C-alpha positions as CSV (number, residue, x, y, z in Angstrom):
1,M,-0.1,-0.4,0.1
2,K,1.1,3.2,-1.0
3,I,1.7,5.7,1.9
4,K,0.7,9.6,1.5
5,R,3.1,12.0,2.7
6,D,2.3,15.7,2.7
7,W,5.9,17.5,2.9
8,S,6.5,20.7,3.5
9,N,8.9,22.8,1.8
10,S,11.9,22.5,4.2
11,D,11.3,18.9,3.9
12,M,11.6,18.4,0.5
13,R,14.5,20.9,0.3
14,S,16.4,18.2,3.5
15,V,15.5,15.0,1.4
16,M,16.5,16.1,-2.4
17,R,19.7,17.6,-0.8
18,G,20.3,14.2,1.1
19,E,19.4,12.4,-2.2
20,A,22.0,14.3,-4.2
21,M,24.5,13.5,-1.7
22,H,23.9,10.1,-1.6
23,Y,24.7,10.5,-5.3
24,F,28.1,12.5,-4.4
25,S,29.2,10.6,-1.8
26,G,29.0,7.4,-4.5
27,G,32.1,8.6,-6.4
28,Q,34.2,8.8,-3.0
29,H,36.3,5.7,-3.6
30,Y,39.6,4.6,-5.5
31,Y,38.7,2.9,-8.2
32,V,36.5,5.6,-10.3
33,S,39.2,5.3,-13.4
34,K,39.7,1.6,-13.1
35,D,38.9,0.1,-16.4
36,W,36.5,-2.5,-14.8
37,Y,34.5,-0.1,-12.6
38,V,33.9,2.5,-15.7
39,W,33.0,-1.0,-17.9
40,F,30.3,-2.6,-15.3
41,L,28.7,0.9,-14.4
42,G,29.0,2.9,-17.6
43,N,25.7,1.6,-18.9
44,S,22.4,0.2,-17.0
45,T,22.5,-3.3,-18.5
46,R,26.0,-3.9,-16.8
47,Y,25.4,-2.0,-14.2
48,S,22.5,-4.3,-13.5
49,I,24.8,-7.2,-13.9
50,F,27.0,-6.2,-11.8
51,H,24.6,-5.8,-9.2
52,T,23.5,-9.5,-9.7
53,F,27.2,-10.3,-9.8
54,L,27.4,-8.7,-6.2
55,W,24.5,-10.6,-5.1
56,K,25.7,-14.3,-6.2
57,Y,29.0,-13.7,-5.0
58,G,27.5,-12.7,-1.7
59,N,25.4,-15.8,-1.5
60,G,28.1,-18.0,-2.5
61,E,26.6,-18.5,-5.8
62,M,28.1,-18.6,-9.6
63,V,25.8,-16.4,-11.8
64,S,23.4,-18.0,-15.2
65,Y,21.9,-16.8,-17.9
66,T,18.4,-17.8,-15.9
67,D,19.5,-15.4,-13.4
68,L,20.4,-12.4,-15.7
69,T,17.5,-13.1,-18.0
70,R,15.6,-11.8,-14.4
71,T,17.6,-9.4,-14.1
72,E,16.1,-6.0,-14.5
73,K,17.5,-2.4,-15.2
74,I,16.0,1.1,-14.8
75,G,12.3,0.9,-16.0
76,S,11.6,-2.5,-14.4
77,Q,12.9,-4.1,-17.9
78,R,14.1,-7.3,-17.8
79,L,17.7,-7.6,-19.7
80,K,17.2,-9.2,-23.2
81,I,19.2,-12.5,-24.1
82,D,21.3,-10.8,-27.1
83,S,22.2,-8.4,-24.5
84,I,23.3,-10.7,-22.0
85,K,25.1,-13.0,-24.3
86,A,27.0,-9.8,-26.0
87,T,27.9,-8.2,-22.7
88,I,29.2,-11.6,-21.0
89,R,31.6,-11.8,-24.2
90,E,32.7,-8.6,-24.2
91,G,33.3,-9.1,-20.0
92,L,35.3,-12.1,-20.4
93,N,37.6,-10.9,-23.2
94,L,38.2,-8.1,-21.2
95,G,39.4,-9.9,-18.5
96,Y,36.7,-8.5,-16.1
97,I,34.1,-12.0,-15.8
98,Q,35.2,-15.5,-15.7
99,A,33.5,-18.6,-16.9
100,F,33.2,-21.9,-15.1
101,K,31.0,-25.2,-16.4
102,S,28.7,-26.6,-14.1
103,E,28.9,-29.4,-12.1
104,K,25.5,-30.5,-12.5
105,D,25.0,-30.4,-16.4
106,R,28.6,-29.7,-18.3
107,R,26.5,-28.4,-20.7
108,V,25.5,-25.2,-18.7
109,T,28.2,-22.3,-18.2
110,M,28.2,-20.4,-14.9
111,Y,29.9,-17.2,-14.2
112,S,31.7,-14.8,-11.6
113,F,33.8,-12.0,-11.1
114,D,37.3,-12.8,-12.4
115,D,39.7,-13.3,-9.9
116,S,41.6,-10.4,-10.8
117,I,39.8,-8.1,-10.0
118,L,37.9,-9.7,-6.9
119,Q,39.6,-7.9,-3.8
120,E,39.1,-4.0,-5.6
121,V,35.6,-5.0,-5.9
122,T,35.6,-5.9,-2.8
123,D,37.5,-2.8,-1.4
124,Y,34.7,-0.9,-3.7
125,C,31.7,-2.4,-2.2
126,F,33.3,-2.1,1.4
127,M,33.9,2.0,0.6
128,M,30.2,2.3,-0.5
129,R,29.0,0.6,2.7
130,R,31.3,3.2,4.8
131,N,30.3,5.9,2.3
132,R,26.4,5.2,3.2
133,M,27.2,5.1,7.0
134,W,28.9,8.9,6.9
135,E,26.1,9.8,4.5
136,S,23.3,9.0,6.8
137,A,25.3,10.2,9.7
138,S,25.6,13.3,7.9
139,F,22.1,13.7,6.9
140,I,20.4,13.0,10.6
141,S,23.0,15.1,12.4
142,Q,22.5,18.1,10.1
143,G,20.7,17.8,7.1
144,S,16.9,16.6,8.2
145,T,14.1,17.8,9.7
146,A,12.2,16.9,12.7
147,T,8.9,15.1,10.6
148,I,11.8,13.3,8.6
149,N,13.3,11.7,11.4
150,K,9.9,10.9,12.8
151,E,9.1,9.0,9.5
152,L,12.6,7.5,9.4
153,A,12.3,6.2,13.4
154,N,8.7,4.8,11.8
155,A,10.2,3.0,9.1
156,G,9.4,-0.8,10.3
157,M,12.8,-1.3,12.4
158,K,13.2,-4.8,13.4
159,K,14.6,-6.0,17.0
160,E,17.6,-7.8,15.2
161,W,18.9,-4.4,13.8
162,F,18.3,-2.6,17.1
163,D,20.7,-5.6,18.3
164,S,23.5,-4.9,15.5
165,I,23.2,-1.3,15.5
166,N,23.8,-1.3,19.9
167,S,26.8,-3.6,18.9
168,F,28.4,-1.3,16.3
169,I,27.8,1.7,18.8
170,S,29.8,0.2,21.1
171,L,32.7,-0.5,18.9
172,L,32.4,3.3,17.4
173,A,32.1,4.7,21.1
174,G,35.7,2.5,21.8
175,T,36.9,4.0,18.7
176,A,35.7,7.6,18.8
177,K,37.3,7.8,22.2
178,A,40.8,6.6,21.3
179,V,40.9,9.4,18.3
180,F,38.9,11.8,20.1
181,G,40.5,11.3,24.1
182,Q,37.4,10.9,26.4
183,E,37.7,14.5,27.7
184,Q,36.0,15.2,24.4
185,L,33.4,12.7,24.9
186,P,32.1,12.3,28.2
187,N,28.9,11.1,27.3
188,V,29.9,8.3,24.7
189,I,29.8,5.4,26.8
190,A,30.2,1.7,25.5
191,I,27.8,-1.1,25.9
192,D,29.4,-3.5,28.6
193,K,27.5,-6.8,27.4
194,N,28.5,-8.9,30.0
195,K,27.1,-6.2,32.9
196,N,23.9,-6.9,30.8
197,K,24.4,-10.7,31.1
198,N,24.9,-10.8,34.6
199,K,21.9,-8.8,35.8
200,S,19.5,-11.2,33.7
């Protein structure tokens, strides 16, 4: 169900400025000029294929043509088989993709990132995670409004998210005090998990 929200002008400016920052932060990494980055993210078909490769690798799987025919690009358009085949051939020739015969059926070819770019792709993904964290913290602390913060707080949180956030905040508190010093951050307190367990 579509939620109808009534935004004030200040809310609209805040959200749009925040979304623009997401675009700018997307370029804050070491690989903006790398050939593999320019190739994969240079058009909508390769961009979509790149994210299918990320998803499958993240799940410990390889990519099949079936996976790619289910991939959608901007406008919810499924990728066409001729375009997929041409893109895969080009990626293989450039050394960005490697091919394997399926163990279940030797007639089927599976694909993954080439080993030569795997470390760089992983480092790129880490920096994107880092940039989104910085971007979110900056937006909430400086660019947001009370109305937007209320909407974000009501955006369907789950208990496991809070557990993960608590764990991260504890790590962040220790790091922050090491960087800025105890006297600069007197109200930042790392969570003592063992202490909480002893109370229960």
